[in-house]
C-alpha positions in Angstrom: 4.7 -19.0 1.8 4.3 -22.1 3.4 0.5 -21.4 4.0 -2.9 -22.8 2.3 -6.6 -21.8 2.2 -8.7 -25.0 3.7 -12.4 -23.4 1.4 -15.6 -25.4 2.9 -19.1 -25.0 2.6 -22.4 -25.8 2.8 -22.2 -28.8 5.9 -26.0 -28.7 6.2 -26.0 -29.8 10.2 -29.6 -31.7 10.0 -32.4 -32.8 12.8 -33.4 -36.3 12.0 -36.7 -35.3 13.7 -38.6 -32.6 13.7 -42.2 -30.8 14.1 -45.4 -32.5 12.2 -45.4 -31.0 8.4 -42.0 -29.8 8.8 -39.3 -31.1 6.2 -36.7 -32.9 6.9 -33.3 -32.6 5.1 -32.5 -36.2 4.7 -29.5 -35.4 1.8 -26.8 -34.5 4.3 -24.0 -37.0 5.3 -24.1 -34.5 8.8 -26.8 -35.5 11.2 -27.6 -33.4 14.4 -27.6 -37.0 16.3 -25.3 -39.0 18.1 -26.2 -41.5 15.7 -25.1 -42.3 12.4 -21.6 -41.9 11.0 -21.2 -38.1 10.8 -17.7 -38.4 12.6 -16.7 -40.9 10.7 -16.8 -38.2 7.6 -15.9 -35.8 9.0 -12.6 -37.5 10.0 -12.0 -39.0 6.8 -12.3 -34.9 5.1 -9.8 -34.5 8.0 -7.4 -37.3 6.7 -7.8 -36.4 3.1 -6.1 -32.4 4.2 -3.0 -34.3 6.1 -2.5 -36.1 2.9 -1.6 -34.0 1.0 -0.8 -30.9 3.1 -0.1 -32.1 6.7 2.9 -29.1 7.2 0.9 -26.4 5.7 0.1 -23.6 7.3 -4.0 -23.3 7.8 -6.1 -20.7 7.1 -10.1 -22.8 6.8 -13.2 -20.4 5.0 -16.1 -21.6 5.5 -19.1 -19.7 3.5 -22.1 -20.4 5.2 -25.0 -22.7 5.4 -23.9 -24.5 8.3 -26.6 -26.1 8.9 -30.1 -26.9 7.3 -32.1 -24.0 9.6 -30.3 -22.3 11.8 -31.8 -24.8 15.1 -29.7 -24.4 17.9 -29.5 -28.2 18.2 -28.3 -28.5 14.6 -25.6 -25.4 15.5 -24.5 -27.7 19.0 -23.6 -30.6 16.4 -21.7 -28.3 13.8 -19.5 -26.6 16.4 -18.6 -30.0 17.9 -17.4 -31.0 14.3 -15.9 -27.6 13.3 -13.9 -27.8 16.1 -12.5 -31.5 15.8 -11.4 -30.2 11.8 -9.5 -27.0 13.8 -7.7 -28.3 15.9 -7.0 -31.6 14.5 -5.2 -30.0 11.6 -3.9 -27.3 14.4 -5.7 -24.2 12.7 -5.3 -21.2 14.8 -8.7 -19.5 15.7 -7.7 -16.2 14.1 -6.3 -17.6 10.9 -10.6 -18.7 11.0 -13.7 -17.3 8.3 -16.3 -18.1 9.7 -19.4 -16.9 7.4 -23.1 -17.4 7.6 -25.7 -18.9 4.9 -29.4 -18.1 4.7 -29.7 -21.3 6.3 -28.3 -20.6 9.1 -30.6 -18.0 9.5 -33.4 -19.5 12.7 -37.4 -18.1 10.9 -38.6 -19.1 14.1 -37.1 -16.7 15.9 -38.0 -14.2 13.2 -41.3 -15.3 13.7 -41.4 -14.9 17.8 -39.7 -11.7 17.6 -41.5 -10.1 15.5 -45.5 -11.4 17.5 -43.4 -9.6 20.6 -43.3 -6.4 19.5 -45.6 -4.0 17.3 -42.6 -1.7 16.1 -39.5 -2.9 15.3 -36.1 -2.5 12.9 -34.0 -4.2 10.4 -31.5 -4.4 13.2 -33.4 -6.0 15.2 -34.3 -8.7 13.5 -31.3 -9.2 12.4 -30.1 -9.9 15.6 -33.3 -12.2 16.2 -32.6 -13.9 13.1 -28.8 -15.0 13.5 -29.4 -15.5 17.9 -28.2 -19.1 17.8 -25.8 -18.2 14.6 -24.0 -15.4 16.4 -23.9 -17.9 19.8 -22.1 -20.1 17.8 -19.6 -18.3 15.8 -18.6 -16.4 19.9 -18.1 -20.5 20.5 -15.5 -21.6 18.1 -13.9 -18.2 17.9 -14.1 -16.7 21.0 -15.4 -13.5 19.6 -18.6 -11.3 18.9 -20.8 -11.6 15.7 -21.8 -8.0 14.6 -25.5 -9.3 12.4 -25.6 -5.6 11.4 -22.2 -5.1 9.6 -21.7 -6.1 5.5 -18.2 -7.0 6.1 -18.5 -8.0 9.6 -14.9 -9.5 9.4 -11.8 -9.9 7.5 -8.7 -12.4 7.6 -5.2 -11.3 6.4 -3.0 -13.7 4.4 0.4 -13.9 5.2 0.6 -10.1 4.6 -0.1 -10.4 1.2 -3.9 -10.5 0.6 -6.7 -9.6 2.8 -10.4 -12.1 2.5 -13.5 -9.7 3.1 -16.1 -11.2 5.0 -19.5 -10.1 3.4 -22.8 -11.8 5.1 -24.7 -11.7 2.3 -27.9 -13.0 4.3 -28.2 -9.5 5.3 -31.7 -9.0 4.0 -32.8 -13.1 4.1 -36.2 -13.3 6.3 -39.2 -15.1 6.6 -39.4 -14.7 2.9 -36.7 -13.4 0.8 -33.7 -16.6 0.4 -31.9 -15.0 -2.3 -28.5 -12.8 -1.3 -28.7 -9.1 -1.0 -26.8 -6.5 1.0 -26.4 -2.8 1.5 -24.2 -1.7 -1.5 -23.7 2.0 -0.1 -22.7 0.9 3.4 -20.9 -2.0 2.3 -18.7 0.6 0.4 -18.1 2.8 3.7 -17.4 -0.2 5.6 -14.7 -1.3 3.4 -12.8 2.0 2.9 -13.1 2.3 7.2 -11.6 -1.0 7.3 -9.4 -0.7 4.3 -8.3 3.0 4.3 -4.7 2.2 5.8 -3.8 -1.1 3.3 -3.0 -1.6 0.0 -3.2 -5.4 0.2 -5.8 -7.2 -2.4 -8.8 -7.5 -1.3 -11.4 -11.0 -2.0 -14.5 -11.3 -1.0 -15.6 -14.7 1.0 -20.0 -14.8 1.0 -21.9 -17.4 1.2 -25.0 -16.5 -2.3 -23.2 -17.4 -5.7 -22.7 -13.8 -7.4 -23.0 -16.3 -10.7 -24.3 -19.7 -11.7 -22.3 -22.2 -12.4 -25.4 -25.3 -12.6 -28.7 -23.4 -13.1 -29.3 -22.2 -15.7 -29.6 -18.5 -15.0 -26.5 -15.9 -15.2 -27.7 -14.0 -11.8 -27.0 -16.9 -9.3 -29.1 -17.3 -6.0 -28.2 -13.3 -5.6 -31.1 -10.2 -6.2 -30.6 -9.5 -9.8 -30.7 -5.5 -9.5 -28.7 -5.4 -6.4 -26.1 -7.9 -8.0 -25.6 -5.3 -10.6 -25.0 -2.6 -7.9 -22.6 -4.5 -5.8 -20.4 -5.9 -9.3 -20.5 -2.3 -9.9 -19.5 -1.7 -6.6 -16.2 -4.4 -7.2 -14.9 -3.1 -10.2 -14.8 1.0 -8.8 -12.7 -0.7 -5.8 -10.0 -3.4 -7.9 -11.7 -6.5 -6.5 -11.1 -9.0 -8.7 -12.1 -12.2 -6.8 -14.9 -13.3 -5.2 -14.7 -16.7 -3.0 -18.7 -18.2 -2.6 -20.6 -21.7 -2.0 -24.2 -22.2 -1.9 -24.9 -23.8 -5.8 -23.7 -27.0 -4.4 -21.3 -27.3 -7.2 -17.4 -26.9 -7.2 -17.1 -25.1 -10.1 -14.9 -21.7 -10.9 -16.8 -19.3 -13.5 -15.2 -15.4 -14.3 -18.2 -12.3 -15.0 -17.8 -9.4 -16.2 -15.9 -9.3 -19.0 -13.6 -11.8 -17.3 -12.5 -8.8 -14.7 -14.1 -10.6 -11.8 -13.4 -14.5 -11.4 -15.7 -16.4 -9.0 -15.0 -19.7 -7.2 -17.7 -22.1 -5.0 -16.1 -25.1 -3.5 -19.1 -26.9 -3.8 -20.9 -28.6 -0.8 -18.7 -30.7 1.5 -21.6 -32.4 2.6 -25.2 -33.4 0.1 -26.0 -37.1 -0.8 -27.0 -36.2 -3.9 -24.5 -32.8 -5.0 -21.8 -32.7 -5.8 -19.3 -33.7 -2.8 -16.4 -30.9 -2.9 -13.9 -28.9 -1.1 -10.8 -26.7 -2.1 -7.3 -25.7 -1.0 -5.9 -22.9 -2.6 -1.8 -22.9 -2.2 0.2 -20.1 -2.0 2.7 -20.0 -4.9 6.4 -19.8 -3.9 8.5 -17.7 -6.3 11.2 -15.1 -6.2 8.4 -12.1 -7.4 6.0 -9.9 -5.4 3.4 -12.0 -7.5 0.5 -13.4 -5.5 -1.0 -17.1 -7.0 -3.4 -19.1 -5.4 -2.6 -22.7 -6.8 -6.0 -24.2 -7.4 -7.0 -27.7 -5.8 -10.0 -29.6 -5.9 -11.1 -32.1 -4.2 -14.4 -34.6 -5.0 -16.5 -37.2 -3.1 -16.5 -40.6 -4.3 -18.9 -41.7 -3.6 -18.7 -46.0 -3.8 -21.1 -47.8 -1.8 -18.5 -50.4 -1.1 -20.4 -51.7 2.9 -16.9 -50.9 4.8 -16.3 -48.1 2.5 -19.1 -45.7 1.7 -16.9 -43.6 0.0 -13.6 -41.2 0.0 -12.1 -38.3 -1.2 -10.1 -37.5 -4.6 -7.9 -34.3 -6.2 -9.5 -33.8 -9.5 -7.6 -32.5 -12.5 -8.4 -29.1 -12.8 -8.8 -29.7 -17.3 -11.4 -32.6 -16.1 -13.2 -29.4 -13.7 -12.9 -26.9 -15.8 -11.1 -24.9 -13.9 -8.0 -23.5 -13.5 -5.2 -24.7 -12.3 -3.5 -21.1 -10.9 -5.4 -18.3 -9.4 -3.9 -14.7 -10.1 -4.5 -12.3 -6.9 -1.7 -10.2 -7.9 0.5 -9.4 -10.3 3.6 -7.4 -9.9 4.7 -4.7 -12.2 7.2 -4.3 -13.8 9.8 -0.7 -13.4 9.0 2.1 -14.9 11.4 2.8 -18.1 13.2 5.6 -18.6 12.3 7.8 -21.0 13.1 7.0 -24.5 12.0 6.8 -28.0 12.7 3.3 -29.4 12.8 2.8 -33.4 11.9 -1.0 -34.0 11.5 -2.2 -37.4 9.2 -5.8 -37.4 8.9 -7.7 -40.4 5.2 -7.6 -40.6 3.3 -8.8 -43.5 0.5 -7.3 -45.3 -2.1 -7.7 -47.3 -2.8 -4.0 -48.8 1.5 -3.7 -48.6 4.2 -4.6 -50.6 6.0 -3.4 -47.9 8.1 -6.4 -46.3 9.0 -4.6 -42.9 7.5 -1.7 -41.8 9.6 1.2 -39.5 6.7 1.7 -36.0 7.9 4.5 -33.7 6.9 3.3 -30.4 6.8 6.4 -27.4 8.1 5.6 -24.3 7.9 8.3 -21.2 8.1 7.7 -17.9 6.7 11.0 -16.7 3.8 10.3 -13.7 1.6 11.5 -16.3 1.8 9.0 -18.8 -0.2 5.9 -18.7 1.5 2.6 -19.1 0.6 -1.1 -17.5 2.3 -4.1 -19.2 -0.9 -6.0 -18.9 -2.7 -3.8 -21.5 0.1 -1.3 -23.1 2.6 -4.4 -23.8 -0.1 -7.2 -24.3 -2.1 -4.3 -26.3 0.9 -4.6 -28.6 1.7 -7.8 -28.8 -2.3 -8.1 -29.9 -1.1 -5.9 -32.9 2.0 -8.2 -34.2 0.6 -11.1 -33.7 -3.2 -10.3 -36.3 -1.1 -8.0 -38.2 -3.2 -5.6 -38.1 -0.8 -2.8 -38.6 -1.6 -1.9 -42.5 1.0 0.6 -45.0 -0.5 2.1 -48.1 -2.7 5.2 -48.5 -5.4 5.8 -46.3 -7.7 8.6 -46.2 -10.3 9.5 -43.7 -11.2 13.1 -45.0 -9.7 15.8 -47.6 -7.1 17.2 -43.9 -6.8 13.2 -42.4 -4.4 10.9 -44.8 -2.1 8.8 -43.8 0.6 6.2 -45.3 0.1 3.4 -42.1 -3.3 2.3 -40.3 -4.8 0.6 -37.5 -7.0 -2.0 -37.9 -9.1 -1.9 -34.7 -12.1 -3.2 -36.3 -10.3 -6.1 -36.5 -9.0 -6.6 -33.4 -12.2 -6.1 -31.5 -14.1 -9.0 -33.4 -12.1 -11.0 -31.3 -14.3 -11.4 -27.5 -11.5 -11.8 -25.6 -9.3 -9.2 -27.4 -12.8 -7.0 -26.9 -12.6 -7.9 -22.8 -8.9 -6.4 -23.4 -9.6 -3.3 -25.6 -12.9 -2.9 -22.6 -10.4 -3.1 -19.5 -7.7 -1.8 -20.8 -9.5 1.8 -20.4 -11.0 1.2 -17.8 -7.9 0.5 -16.1 -6.2 4.5 -17.5 -9.0 5.9 -15.6 -8.8 4.2 -12.4 -4.5 4.5 -12.6 -5.5 8.0 -13.3 -7.6 8.7 -10.8 -10.4 10.6 -12.3 -13.4 8.6 -12.4 -14.8 10.7 -9.7 -14.5 13.5 -11.4 -16.6 12.1 -15.0 -20.3 13.4 -15.8 -20.5 12.2 -18.9 -18.9 9.2 -21.2 -18.5 10.1 -24.9 -17.7 7.0 -26.9 -16.3 8.9 -30.2 -16.7 6.0 -33.6 -18.1 3.0 -34.0 -15.2 1.9 -32.0 -14.9 3.9 -29.2 -18.7 3.4 -28.3 -17.9 -0.6 -28.8 -14.9 0.1 -26.0 -16.6 3.0 -23.9 -19.9 1.0 -22.9 -18.0 -1.4 -20.5 -16.7 2.0 -18.6 -20.3 4.0 -18.2 -21.7 1.1 -16.3 -18.4 0.2 -14.1 -18.4 3.7 -12.9 -22.5 4.6 -13.8 -22.2 7.9 -15.5 -24.2 9.4 -18.2 -23.6 8.3 -21.4 -23.8 8.9 -25.5 -22.2 7.9 -28.7 -21.1 10.4 -31.3 -20.0 10.2 -34.6 -16.9 10.9 -36.0 -16.4 15.0 -37.7 -15.0 13.9 -41.0 -18.2 11.3 -41.2 -20.8 14.1 -39.5 -22.2 14.5 -43.1 -23.0 10.9 -43.7 -24.8 10.3 -40.2 -28.8 11.4 -39.9 -29.5 14.3 -37.9 -30.8 12.3 -35.1 -27.3 10.9 -35.3 -25.4 13.5 -34.1 -27.4 14.6 -31.9 -25.9 14.7 -28.2 -28.9 14.5 -26.9 -28.1 16.3 -23.0 -29.0 19.8 -22.5 -25.6 21.4 -20.5 -27.0 25.0 -20.1 -26.8 24.5 -16.5 -23.8 22.8 -16.5 -24.6 20.0 -14.9 -21.7 18.6 -16.7 -18.1 20.5 -16.1 -15.9 17.2 -16.4 -16.3 14.8 -19.9 -14.6 12.0 -21.1 -14.3 11.4 -24.8 -13.7 7.3 -25.3 -11.6 6.5 -28.8 -9.7 4.0 -30.7 -7.2 5.7 -32.3 -6.0 9.9 -32.0 -2.9 11.7 -34.2 -3.1 15.1 -33.8 -6.8 15.4 -31.7 -8.6 18.0 -34.4 -11.1 15.4 -34.6 -11.8 15.7 -31.2 -11.6 19.4 -31.5 -13.6 20.0 -34.2 -16.1 18.2 -32.4 -15.9 20.3 -29.2 -15.6 23.7 -30.8 -17.8 23.1 -34.3 -19.8 20.4 -34.2 -20.9 20.6 -30.4 -20.3 24.1 -29.2 -23.3 24.6 -27.1 -22.9 22.2 -24.9 -19.1 22.4 -25.1 -18.7 26.2 -24.1 -20.1 24.8 -20.3 -17.6 22.1 -20.1 -14.8 23.4 -18.2 -12.3 19.9 -18.7 -12.5 17.2 -21.3 -10.3 13.9 -20.5 -9.9 12.3 -24.0 -9.0 8.5 -23.5 -7.5 6.2 -26.6 -6.7 2.9 -27.0 -3.6 4.1 -29.8 -1.8 7.2 -30.3 -0.5 7.4 -33.8 1.0 11.1 -33.3 5.0 11.9 -34.1 5.0 14.2 -29.7 6.4 12.8 -27.1 3.3 12.1 -25.2 1.7 14.0 -22.2 -1.3 15.3 -21.4 -1.5 18.6 -23.4 -0.4 17.2 -26.5 -4.2 17.6 -28.2 -4.7 21.2 -27.2 -4.5 23.8 -29.7 -1.5 25.8 -27.8 0.7 23.0 -28.2 -1.1 21.8 -31.6 0.3 25.5 -33.3 4.1 24.9 -31.8 4.4 21.8 -34.3 6.3 23.2 -37.6 4.8 23.4 -40.8 1.3 22.4 -38.9 -1.9 23.2 -41.1 -3.1 25.7 -38.3 -5.7 27.3 -40.0 -8.1 24.4 -40.2 -8.1 23.6 -36.9 -10.1 25.0 -33.9 -9.1 27.0 -30.6 -9.7 23.8 -27.8 -7.4 24.1 -24.3 -8.9 22.1 -22.0 -8.3 19.1 -23.0 -6.8 16.0 -21.0 -5.2 12.8 -22.6 -4.5 10.1 -22.2 -3.8 6.8 -23.9 -2.8 3.2 -23.8 0.1 2.4 -26.2 1.5 4.7 -28.7 2.6 3.8 -32.7 3.2 6.8 -34.4 2.1 6.6 -38.5 3.6 8.2 -41.3 0.9 11.4 -42.2 0.7 11.7 -45.9 3.4 14.5 -47.1 1.2 16.1 -50.0 -0.9 18.9 -49.0 -4.3 20.3 -50.2 -3.7 19.7 -54.3 -2.9 16.1 -53.2 -4.7 15.0 -55.9 -2.4 16.8 -58.6 1.0 16.0 -56.5 0.5 12.6 -55.2 1.6 10.3 -58.1 -0.7 7.2 -56.6 -3.7 9.5 -56.2 -3.3 11.1 -58.9 -2.7 8.3 -61.6 -5.0 6.2 -59.9 -2.9 3.5 -59.0 -5.4 1.3 -57.1 -4.0 1.5 -53.6 -5.3 4.5 -51.8 -8.2 3.5 -49.0 -11.1 5.9 -48.4 -12.8 6.1 -45.6 -14.9 8.9 -46.3 -16.9 9.8 -49.9 -14.8 12.6 -51.6 -16.9 13.4 -54.2 -18.3 16.4 -52.7 -15.2 17.3 -52.6 -14.0 16.9 -56.3 -15.4 19.6 -58.9 
């Protein structure tokens, strides 16, 4: 790949003269006039790009506010400036994505249209307000602008990924200036334009969806519409947005770091941050798609002979990443295997110097594996010493000699984000989000790691405690506040941190919440960790499978056979080998040797 994406925005080509009492924008270097140094300003910009990337194939991305008020004269001069850039940098017109901003609509055309008709539609208003931009667009690119499409154009980058031109000024009019789109229309157009494509998609729009400079999170976007738009992006696995508007070159991550926003800054502003960006496609031997983020800022020196010059910024000083990972190729699928790993993991709870961790992997297509989450999660277990040895009792029937401390894992915001995104990735990779009617977070940790999935997939949500702690909670905390008599919730997803043999989940379904679940057709279960001893497959939590396990205490279990199970990572823990008489037969418990960790109140079980 020997190509770059040149990202520029906010020219604000401005009139020098307006009618009385109308604002004249004197902030832009670029004027709709033959007077001044506008052409020289563009020439300096072109010289800098040539100096840095003279022999590269250039894709041009312009993210709006090309003019100041959308006047025809402004667009005439803007056409001259932009055509000079395209010609001098040898950019093919089919390699240009040109996006309107809120300053590119002509409000006087809206007024004239409204005063000319008694009744009119939103579509007619859009045609009127974009009349001057549409003529400019066709004059530059030789094709029609479609003002009533949300995704009005696309640009394929080296057959690697797809830039989607989104009209965030779709609802801008005489009163509204914020970014806003028809989200349902966006989703329909996205499906239509990308149905035969496996390329990664990148959103390109004018309005900033998050603020870098202003002290608010929603940027210049309608707050309610912003949330709906972000949810749509996450559901389609769109993780990058290139935008303009804020006049600040920057980069920000939102929604738990799952979406990255890159703002080029304003190409022309005397008082704000004059900047542009170049995203260089990295050459590598893999199928990874990586953009190297080059940032350039205007230095205003005030010298009579040399008023300004463009200078490359360091990413660290600009507080921006050096690279954007658009897509990272997945590793080859592993063959079925069970590998016993011996790790030296010192713990505070045990004098054992080495731990035997049984790591279960399976190449069955029904088993989840993604190195980005599966392997990284395992690395976190080792790095943070989360795998402990000792005696751990969660109930009279749930006892083990190992424990994974997930509460410590999610204390850190980055690790919490990893856990939440891992759960979402399982749901997306296994493609059952559309089937889910309700999500239940099981246990404290399960409640924390499942909330983002409920928001992303827009599902009803509830929290329930573990069955073995049922008696420790108030009755209101144990209630599932959804009525399922009419069978509205046919498919339910339970998200939790750790699953062993699934007894707790079966007891929840058949004993604690039977009135609700008797009308449920399927129960999906997703966990961060599976600590049981069975080879991974979808049905290992079902009663018919469990009863085949030798020496399993089936009499204290519940018959449930509609569970479909997935986990991010499998780490086998050693179960306590003693039976119901463990208080008499286990030396450590019997003689109170002090290394028993109780996670429940055992007093009610001791006579």
